[in-house]
LUMDOLO-204422 format. One record per residue (C-alpha): residue number from 1; residue in three letters; z, x, y. Coordinates in steps of 0.05 Angstrom, whole numbers. Example, Ala and Ser with C-alpha at 12.3 -4.5 7.8 and 13.67 -1.06 7.14 Angstrom:
2
    n  res      zz      xx      yy
    1  ALA     156     246     -90
    2  SER     143     273     -21
! end
This chain:
228
    n  res      zz      xx      yy
    1  UNK    1037    -548    -471
    2  UNK    1043    -477    -443
    3  UNK    1063    -474    -370
    4  UNK    1003    -459    -326
    5  UNK    1036    -397    -294
    6  UNK    1039    -366    -363
    7  UNK     965    -375    -377
    8  UNK     915    -321    -361
    9  UNK     840    -331    -373
   10  UNK     800    -273    -401
   11  UNK     726    -285    -391
   12  UNK     676    -267    -445
   13  UNK     640    -200    -433
   14  UNK     581    -162    -459
   15  UNK     565     -89    -464
   16  UNK     544     -68    -393
   17  UNK     514      -3    -421
   18  UNK     465     -43    -463
   19  UNK     451    -104    -420
   20  UNK     429     -77    -353
   21  UNK     363     -73    -314
   22  UNK     317     -22    -348
   23  UNK     279       6    -288
   24  UNK     250      61    -330
   25  UNK     212       9    -371
   26  UNK     188     -33    -311
   27  UNK     116     -15    -304
   28  UNK      94      10    -236
   29  UNK      27     -17    -216
   30  UNK     -19      28    -172
   31  UNK     -79      -3    -140
   32  UNK    -144      23    -114
   33  UNK    -202     -15     -84
   34  UNK    -269      -2     -52
   35  UNK    -329      38     -71
   36  UNK    -315      84    -131
   37  UNK    -352     144    -104
   38  UNK    -338     217     -91
   39  UNK    -324     215     -16
   40  UNK    -271     161     -28
   41  UNK    -230     213     -66
   42  UNK    -239     184    -136
   43  UNK    -251     253    -168
   44  UNK    -185     273    -139
   45  UNK    -149     212    -165
   46  UNK    -181     219    -233
   47  UNK    -161     292    -241
   48  UNK     -88     279    -217
   49  UNK     -79     221    -264
   50  UNK    -110     259    -322
   51  UNK     -64     319    -313
   52  UNK      -1     276    -305
   53  UNK     -19     234    -367
   54  UNK     -26     298    -408
   55  UNK      39     329    -383
   56  UNK      84     268    -380
   57  UNK      77     213    -434
   58  UNK     133     172    -402
   59  UNK      93     168    -336
   60  UNK      32     147    -374
   61  UNK      69      93    -413
   62  UNK     104      63    -352
   63  UNK      47      63    -301
   64  UNK     -12      15    -296
   65  UNK     -73      26    -250
   66  UNK    -114     -30    -226
   67  UNK    -181     -12    -194
   68  UNK    -221     -64    -153
   69  UNK    -292     -42    -138
   70  UNK    -354     -11    -169
   71  UNK    -388      55    -172
   72  UNK    -399     117    -217
   73  UNK    -326     132    -223
   74  UNK    -312      65    -254
   75  UNK    -333      88    -323
   76  UNK    -297     154    -315
   77  UNK    -230     119    -303
   78  UNK    -237      80    -368
   79  UNK    -234     147    -404
   80  UNK    -161     155    -384
   81  UNK    -137      97    -428
   82  UNK    -122      25    -432
   83  UNK     -70      25    -376
   84  UNK    -127      34    -327
   85  UNK    -164     -29    -314
   86  UNK    -229     -29    -273
   87  UNK    -237    -102    -248
   88  UNK    -304     -93    -214
   89  UNK    -317    -120    -142
   90  UNK    -271    -177    -123
   91  UNK    -282    -236     -75
   92  UNK    -235    -241     -15
   93  UNK    -191    -294     -47
   94  UNK    -184    -254    -112
   95  UNK    -174    -190     -73
   96  UNK    -112    -221     -42
   97  UNK     -85    -234    -113
   98  UNK    -101    -162    -129
   99  UNK     -57    -135     -72
  100  UNK       0    -182     -93
  101  UNK      -2    -155    -164
  102  UNK       7     -81    -145
  103  UNK      67     -42    -124
  104  UNK      33      11     -80
  105  UNK     -39      18     -55
  106  UNK     -72      86     -63
  107  UNK    -127     107     -16
  108  UNK    -147     179     -31
  109  UNK    -209     182      14
  110  UNK    -234     253      31
  111  UNK    -274     232      92
  112  UNK    -244     227     162
  113  UNK    -263     161     190
  114  UNK    -240     100     231
  115  UNK    -188      50     212
  116  UNK    -203      30     142
  117  UNK    -198     -44     123
  118  UNK    -168     -38      54
  119  UNK    -102      -4      74
  120  UNK     -92     -57     127
  121  UNK    -103    -112      75
  122  UNK     -51     -79      30
  123  UNK      -1     -73      87
  124  UNK      -6    -145     107
  125  UNK       5    -163      33
  126  UNK      72    -126      38
  127  UNK      51     -64       0
  128  UNK      64       8      20
  129  UNK       2      53      26
  130  UNK      -7     121      -4
  131  UNK     -64     155      35
  132  UNK     -95     223      48
  133  UNK     -63     259     106
  134  UNK    -116     244     158
  135  UNK    -104     228     233
  136  UNK    -134     158     224
  137  UNK     -78     141     177
  138  UNK     -19     183     201
  139  UNK     -32     162     273
  140  UNK     -40      88     261
  141  UNK     -19      62     193
  142  UNK      32     107     159
  143  UNK      69     131     221
  144  UNK     134     145     183
  145  UNK     160     153     112
  146  UNK     190      85     119
  147  UNK     124      50     106
  148  UNK      84      93      58
  149  UNK      64     161      32
  150  UNK      15     214      52
  151  UNK     -13     276      17
  152  UNK     -60     333      30
  153  UNK    -126     323      -6
  154  UNK    -113     368     -66
  155  UNK     -96     349    -137
  156  UNK     -31     385    -133
  157  UNK      -7     347     -73
  158  UNK     -31     281     -99
  159  UNK       7     292    -164
  160  UNK      71     306    -125
  161  UNK      66     240     -87
  162  UNK      48     202    -151
  163  UNK     110     230    -183
  164  UNK     151     212    -121
  165  UNK     128     141    -123
  166  UNK     144     137    -198
  167  UNK     214     167    -188
  168  UNK     231     121    -128
  169  UNK     215      59    -167
  170  UNK     198     -11    -147
  171  UNK     258     -26    -103
  172  UNK     242      31     -53
  173  UNK     169      11     -54
  174  UNK     187     -61     -37
  175  UNK     230     -38      21
  176  UNK     173       5      48
  177  UNK     123     -52      38
  178  UNK     167    -100      77
  179  UNK     175     -52     135
  180  UNK      99     -38     135
  181  UNK      83    -111     136
  182  UNK     131    -125     192
  183  UNK      96     -72     234
  184  UNK      27     -93     209
  185  UNK      38    -166     231
  186  UNK      47    -140     302
  187  UNK     -12     -93     302
  188  UNK     -64    -108     249
  189  UNK     -76    -183     244
  190  UNK    -145    -214     258
  191  UNK    -111    -259     309
  192  UNK     -86    -198     347
  193  UNK    -155    -165     343
  194  UNK    -192    -227     367
  195  UNK    -144    -235     427
  196  UNK    -156    -165     449
  197  UNK    -231    -174     442
  198  UNK    -228    -238     482
  199  UNK    -191    -202     539
  200  UNK    -243    -147     539
  201  UNK    -302    -196     545
  202  UNK    -267    -237     597
  203  UNK    -254    -172     637
  204  UNK    -327    -151     631
  205  UNK    -350    -220     651
  206  UNK    -303    -226     710
  207  UNK    -321    -158     738
  208  UNK    -394    -171     727
  209  UNK    -390    -232     772
  210  UNK    -340    -208     824
  211  UNK    -330    -135     834
  212  UNK    -269    -150     880
  213  UNK    -230    -178     819
  214  UNK    -224    -110     786
  215  UNK    -149    -122     778
  216  UNK    -158    -187     739
  217  UNK    -102    -194     687
  218  UNK    -151    -190     631
  219  UNK    -170    -119     653
  220  UNK     -97     -94     650
  221  UNK     -86     -54     587
  222  UNK     -30     -82     545
  223  UNK      -6     -30     495
  224  UNK       7     -54     424
  225  UNK      78     -74     412
  226  UNK     114     -27     363
  227  UNK     179     -38     327
  228  UNK     241     -18     364
! end
């Protein structure tokens, strides 16, 4: 019976200082895959994690490490506690699930080499990559801070980047993963690779048959398209 203009609705409320996203308790999942051997940087990763766990219990309690692969360092990782899980070698389909379960892919290899497959798999799964500061990574995969992390191959530098990832949290990693995937879909797909090889073989075939067709379209280099 009260006139509507005299009625004001007060909505129920709850304590916003209690009921809020607890990012500090949301576990960050680090992932490694491949051969668990020395030249892949596993002694480096082991020592960095061991030191951080000893000096920062909060980090230890809020980080999970999933390791897909086998090798002598698998048993060593188990010494670091229950939040390190060595999954053994995974089939391709299960490996896709592994990448989707992690927040960031760690690739601490110590050996300069070509373009590794595992970081590319992680990128196409929408995950940022943390890799050793080698030309094969900084020149092709992690070309800016927007899509991943790099570190010099020392325990000290790896610890710094692990702390950086932990402090930035899931949201920043998701942003970097999305950016990395967008670029990766333009550069690192099997379809893209197959098309380039096809052009190469057509170019070789054409020029083998007719030398005068050296300017065949298949022989014209088409640079990879980057993001604007």
